[in-house]
Backbone as CSV, one residue per row, in Angstrom:
resi,resn,N_x,N_y,N_z,CA_x,CA_y,CA_z,C_x,C_y,C_z
1,MET,237.112,117.962,133.350,237.914,118.091,134.112,239.203,117.992,133.080
2,ASN,240.363,119.455,133.461,241.203,119.007,133.075,241.985,117.896,132.818
3,SER,243.592,117.519,131.904,244.092,116.502,132.722,244.958,116.766,133.965
4,LYS,245.613,118.184,134.538,246.082,118.524,135.152,245.785,118.492,136.800
5,GLU,243.936,118.243,136.005,243.186,118.179,137.361,243.264,116.694,137.704
6,ALA,242.858,115.585,136.595,243.082,114.237,136.935,244.082,113.955,137.229
7,LEU,244.951,114.498,136.841,246.479,113.622,137.479,246.355,113.787,138.793
8,LYS,246.208,115.133,139.647,246.169,115.412,140.596,245.473,114.709,140.938
9,LYS,244.049,114.344,141.110,243.399,113.687,141.587,243.207,112.490,141.773
10,SER,244.022,111.698,141.122,244.590,110.262,141.197,245.567,110.394,141.766
11,CYS,246.387,111.078,142.526,247.438,110.461,142.824,247.147,111.204,144.535
12,LYS,246.009,111.296,144.820,245.393,112.035,146.673,245.265,110.191,147.233
13,LYS,245.105,108.857,146.352,245.221,108.149,147.630,246.596,107.666,148.226
14,ARG,247.259,107.347,147.025,248.512,106.843,146.999,249.629,108.148,148.255
15,GLY,249.408,109.167,147.218,250.406,109.947,146.936,251.896,110.399,146.079
16,VAL,251.654,111.095,145.956,252.528,111.462,144.742,254.098,110.548,144.959
17,LYS,254.802,110.353,146.182,255.801,109.984,146.578,255.982,108.502,146.377
18,GLU,254.718,107.942,146.675,254.506,106.648,146.711,254.343,105.694,145.095
19,ILE,253.562,106.327,144.418,253.366,106.588,142.695,254.545,106.417,142.502
20,ALA,255.549,107.778,142.819,256.755,107.728,142.492,257.611,106.984,141.945
21,GLU,257.771,105.950,143.361,258.255,105.130,144.205,257.927,104.324,142.971
22,SER,257.173,103.619,143.186,256.263,102.878,142.238,256.649,102.766,140.288
23,LEU,256.908,103.542,140.229,256.634,104.096,138.631,258.527,103.904,138.624
24,LYS,259.925,104.364,139.885,260.630,103.906,139.879,261.441,105.652,139.473
25,ILE,260.826,106.573,138.936,261.193,107.818,139.083,260.696,109.028,139.710
26,SER,261.440,109.371,139.424,261.451,110.745,140.908,259.914,111.626,141.379
27,PRO,259.645,111.659,142.329,258.407,112.766,142.669,258.310,113.758,141.819
28,THR,259.116,114.309,141.863,259.034,115.717,141.229,259.067,115.468,139.826
29,ALA,259.918,114.647,138.564,259.045,114.516,138.078,256.924,114.179,137.155
30,ILE,256.642,113.590,138.980,254.603,113.837,139.078,254.634,114.826,139.431
31,TYR,254.989,115.715,139.640,254.680,117.469,140.168,255.089,117.807,139.265
32,ASN,255.910,117.746,137.850,256.589,118.483,136.710,254.448,118.829,136.368
33,GLN,254.418,117.054,135.772,252.998,116.768,135.046,251.934,117.353,135.906
34,ILE,251.902,117.817,137.333,250.779,118.772,137.813,250.626,119.603,137.521
35,ASN,251.805,119.715,137.804,252.036,121.057,138.335,251.969,122.360,137.025
36,ASP,252.972,122.227,136.401,253.417,123.008,135.394,252.706,122.905,134.567
37,PRO,252.306,124.160,134.200,250.789,125.047,132.900,251.209,124.675,131.859
38,ASP,252.829,125.039,131.837,253.249,125.129,129.812,253.831,124.065,129.418
39,LYS,254.300,122.813,130.746,254.657,121.757,130.000,252.777,120.475,130.054
40,SER,253.723,119.636,128.539,251.972,118.962,127.998,252.483,117.629,129.065
41,ASP,251.440,117.155,129.689,251.656,116.283,130.480,250.974,115.172,129.833
42,ILE,251.847,113.898,130.691,251.449,112.560,130.131,249.803,112.673,129.380
43,LEU,249.201,112.672,129.945,247.704,112.198,129.880,246.971,112.767,128.235
44,ASN,247.829,114.434,128.362,247.373,114.763,126.627,248.195,114.447,126.214
45,ARG,249.788,114.029,126.386,250.349,113.268,125.578,249.861,112.350,124.980
46,PHE,249.330,111.140,124.839,247.874,110.135,125.293,247.344,110.368,124.351
47,VAL,246.494,110.942,124.765,245.513,111.601,123.426,245.710,112.140,122.723
48,ASP,246.968,113.014,122.621,247.678,112.901,121.252,248.142,112.263,120.462
49,PHE,248.888,111.488,121.160,249.285,109.861,120.076,248.414,109.345,120.074
50,THR,247.245,109.181,120.211,245.722,108.555,119.893,244.952,109.126,119.281
51,ASN,244.920,110.211,118.988,244.594,111.208,117.835,245.417,111.023,116.154
52,ALA,246.783,111.101,117.052,247.925,110.781,115.792,247.934,109.176,115.024
53,CYS,247.363,108.392,116.300,246.868,107.200,114.918,245.703,107.478,114.201
54,GLU,244.471,108.167,114.810,243.391,108.152,113.938,242.909,106.659,114.189
55,ASN,243.046,106.246,115.317,242.110,104.847,115.892,242.134,105.139,117.440
56,ASP,241.697,104.119,117.565,241.346,103.873,118.674,242.075,102.574,119.753
57,ILE,242.656,101.956,118.778,243.794,101.151,118.976,244.415,101.134,120.629
58,PRO,244.649,102.592,121.233,245.703,102.931,122.227,244.535,102.601,123.175
59,VAL,243.504,103.451,123.008,243.011,103.537,124.313,241.867,102.115,124.401
60,GLU,241.902,101.490,123.800,241.146,100.431,123.884,242.653,99.280,124.318
61,TRP,243.371,99.512,124.189,244.195,98.519,124.623,244.636,99.116,126.680
62,VAL,244.861,100.020,126.648,244.921,100.361,127.886,243.400,99.685,128.312
63,SER,242.502,100.095,127.733,240.659,99.606,128.490,241.027,98.435,129.032
64,GLU,241.800,97.366,127.902,242.297,95.839,128.292,242.773,95.916,128.985
65,GLN,244.102,96.270,129.045,244.797,96.567,130.651,244.183,96.219,131.908
66,LEU,242.978,97.262,132.010,242.763,97.362,132.983,241.646,96.713,133.440
67,ASN,241.417,95.202,132.612,240.369,95.043,132.525,238.708,95.237,132.400
68,GLY,239.025,96.476,131.074,237.322,97.109,130.472,236.956,97.435,129.697
69,ILE,236.087,97.868,129.073,236.404,98.271,127.130,235.991,99.731,127.257
70,PHE,237.055,99.895,126.668,236.363,100.829,125.336,234.529,101.137,124.625
71,VAL,234.329,102.395,124.915,233.090,102.626,124.844,232.803,104.128,123.872
72,ARG,232.951,104.260,122.953,233.196,105.730,121.939,231.435,106.060,122.486
73,ASN,231.365,106.909,123.440,230.103,107.492,122.701,229.727,108.616,121.483
74,PRO,228.390,107.778,121.144,227.559,108.332,119.744,227.646,110.138,120.138
75,ASN,227.508,110.017,118.764,228.057,111.848,118.160,226.844,112.000,118.199
76,VAL,225.935,112.848,119.127,224.355,112.767,119.284,224.458,114.402,120.260
77,ILE,223.445,114.913,118.995,222.926,116.150,119.923,221.694,115.894,121.068
78,ALA,221.526,116.723,122.323,220.036,117.279,122.984,219.672,118.577,121.970
79,LYS,218.752,118.089,122.140,218.155,120.048,121.789,217.304,120.149,122.651
80,HIS,216.800,121.329,123.390,215.617,121.063,124.408,213.829,120.672,123.624
81,ASP,213.699,121.292,122.475,212.287,120.841,122.228,212.548,119.336,121.428
82,SER,213.176,118.662,121.726,212.706,117.182,121.396,213.113,116.409,122.969
83,MET,213.132,117.132,124.058,212.425,116.732,125.813,211.748,117.115,125.454
84,THR,210.453,115.941,124.719,208.938,116.261,125.439,208.525,115.000,126.789
85,PRO,207.152,115.561,127.414,207.166,114.542,127.316,207.191,112.449,127.678
86,SER,206.614,112.533,126.252,206.735,111.743,125.935,208.528,110.350,125.386
87,TYR,209.498,111.743,125.480,210.781,111.277,125.484,210.560,110.277,126.544
88,VAL,210.491,109.059,127.695,211.075,109.201,128.588,210.250,107.588,128.371
89,PRO,209.164,107.527,127.689,208.129,105.781,127.115,209.204,105.483,126.181
90,ALA,209.522,106.311,124.985,209.941,105.968,124.154,211.695,105.971,124.364
91,ALA,212.546,106.217,125.425,213.436,105.634,125.368,214.154,103.998,126.374
92,LEU,212.183,103.721,127.345,211.830,102.652,128.300,211.511,101.951,126.647
93,LYS,210.857,101.986,125.579,210.765,101.566,124.370,212.361,100.624,123.620
94,GLU,213.061,101.756,123.961,214.712,101.079,123.174,214.631,100.791,123.810
95,PHE,214.665,100.383,125.426,215.035,99.578,126.476,214.384,97.778,126.058
96,SER,213.417,98.116,125.547,212.172,96.678,126.063,212.891,96.610,124.768
97,ASP,213.036,96.791,123.392,213.616,96.528,122.184,214.512,95.433,122.160
98,VAL,215.883,96.380,123.682,216.757,95.351,123.375,216.496,94.448,124.197
99,ILE,215.541,93.977,125.166,215.591,92.995,125.809,214.360,91.560,124.987
100,ARG,213.870,92.149,124.065,212.809,91.296,123.097,214.117,90.815,122.006
101,GLU,214.913,92.027,121.778,215.697,90.570,120.549,217.056,89.858,121.485
102,ILE,217.475,90.099,122.881,218.115,89.209,123.523,217.569,87.828,123.567
103,SER,216.164,88.232,124.192,214.847,87.056,124.585,214.600,86.050,123.021
104,ASN,214.786,86.848,122.118,214.089,86.318,120.707,214.764,85.009,120.354
105,ALA,216.290,85.664,120.418,217.822,84.919,120.569,218.165,83.535,121.063
106,MET,217.964,83.845,121.814,217.806,82.986,123.213,216.919,81.847,123.402
107,ILE,215.474,81.912,122.498,214.963,81.055,122.534,215.622,79.602,122.344
108,ASP,216.329,78.877,121.769,217.062,78.215,121.493,218.502,77.241,121.800
109,GLU,218.403,78.994,122.338,219.743,78.768,123.217,221.012,79.436,122.740
110,LYS,221.086,79.424,121.728,221.809,79.940,120.478,221.981,81.066,119.965
111,ILE,222.711,81.979,119.432,223.007,83.251,119.104,223.556,83.828,117.936
112,THR,222.969,83.489,116.703,223.161,83.435,115.500,224.438,84.826,114.868
113,PRO,224.572,84.545,114.244,225.584,86.372,113.734,224.761,87.145,113.250
114,ASP,223.972,87.128,112.579,222.123,87.511,112.374,221.545,87.834,113.762
115,GLU,221.034,87.402,114.949,220.659,87.501,115.636,221.730,88.487,116.535
116,ALA,222.816,88.529,116.376,223.267,89.313,117.166,224.010,90.579,116.539
117,GLU,223.311,90.076,114.994,223.342,91.646,114.971,222.250,93.428,115.101
118,LYS,221.282,91.983,115.157,220.020,92.615,115.365,220.055,93.115,117.310
119,ILE,220.650,92.483,118.391,221.039,93.070,118.830,221.976,93.734,119.284
120,ARG,222.887,94.288,117.936,223.762,95.136,118.455,223.616,96.267,117.841
121,LYS,222.559,95.974,116.977,221.009,97.692,115.743,220.714,97.681,117.397
122,GLU,219.721,97.370,117.533,218.805,97.633,119.284,219.786,98.318,120.260
123,TRP,220.817,97.827,120.129,221.537,98.482,121.261,222.098,99.881,121.303
124,ASP,222.707,99.276,120.366,223.438,100.727,119.810,222.188,101.846,119.361
125,GLU,220.987,101.575,118.899,219.662,102.766,119.262,219.133,103.047,120.626
126,LEU,219.904,101.966,121.697,219.441,102.614,122.789,220.408,103.475,124.067
127,LYS,221.360,103.034,123.487,222.992,104.123,123.654,222.929,105.920,123.556
128,ILE,222.552,105.270,122.072,222.085,107.045,121.846,220.833,107.610,121.490
129,VAL,219.896,106.845,121.919,218.512,107.973,123.332,218.824,107.944,124.636
130,LEU,219.867,107.257,124.819,219.656,107.661,126.460,221.231,108.669,126.875
131,GLU,221.902,108.275,125.738,223.179,109.707,125.390,222.691,110.710,125.570
132,ARG,221.115,110.945,124.728,220.615,112.578,124.531,219.689,113.158,125.977
133,PHE,219.461,111.957,126.394,219.198,112.394,127.366,219.797,112.429,128.463
134,VAL,220.653,112.195,129.214,221.842,112.307,130.067,222.556,114.010,128.973
135,LEU,222.583,114.062,128.227,223.394,115.587,127.810,222.300,116.311,127.629
136,ALA,220.708,116.914,127.809,219.785,116.762,128.000,219.749,117.305,129.649
137,CYS,219.993,116.519,130.281,219.687,116.882,131.891,220.864,117.120,132.398
138,GLU,222.298,117.246,131.751,223.460,118.280,131.878,223.240,119.837,131.672
139,PHE,223.104,119.256,130.383,222.813,121.174,130.056,221.107,121.704,130.148
140,GLY,220.338,120.920,131.217,219.152,121.782,131.707,218.068,121.760,131.438
141,TYR,218.288,120.811,130.461,216.942,121.079,129.484,215.251,120.099,129.724
142,ILE,215.892,119.594,130.863,214.648,118.861,131.848,214.638,119.484,132.823
143,ASN,213.272,119.913,133.134,213.162,120.885,134.118,212.025,120.537,135.398
144,ASN,212.500,119.877,136.102,211.185,119.082,136.878,209.627,120.503,137.356
145,ASN,210.237,121.612,137.373,209.262,121.865,137.672,208.472,122.767,136.598
146,GLN,209.001,122.274,135.332,208.392,122.344,134.000,206.744,121.717,134.193
147,PRO,205.640,122.391,133.408,204.485,120.703,133.542,204.580,119.917,132.574
């Protein structure tokens, strides 16, 4: 979805006029952001600003304001030849590794910095495996009709 589509979709529930009123701006200002193909809209400007900062602090701050967190996707590449029948058991193994580390750390009901580091390592590995799987699904590498 491009930024114009995101702006348009985000305004559907309340409507441009109501949103403009709550922001104390004219509805035209919002319509221009959505409809002018030559105008750089507020979402693209935010991305440009974040990229110019060369860090994720603006996105992290916005996420916190919206009661969420920002997690960057791991840089992974899905390859058709890596999506073998053994892939799902491997993903499940990574998931169980995360659970094992958490269980081991919680035996004494305290998590030390070393234990937290081990949990983070396993969690990051799981995210990469699952992201690769999701990318493979999106690219059509996983076909239920194949043997």
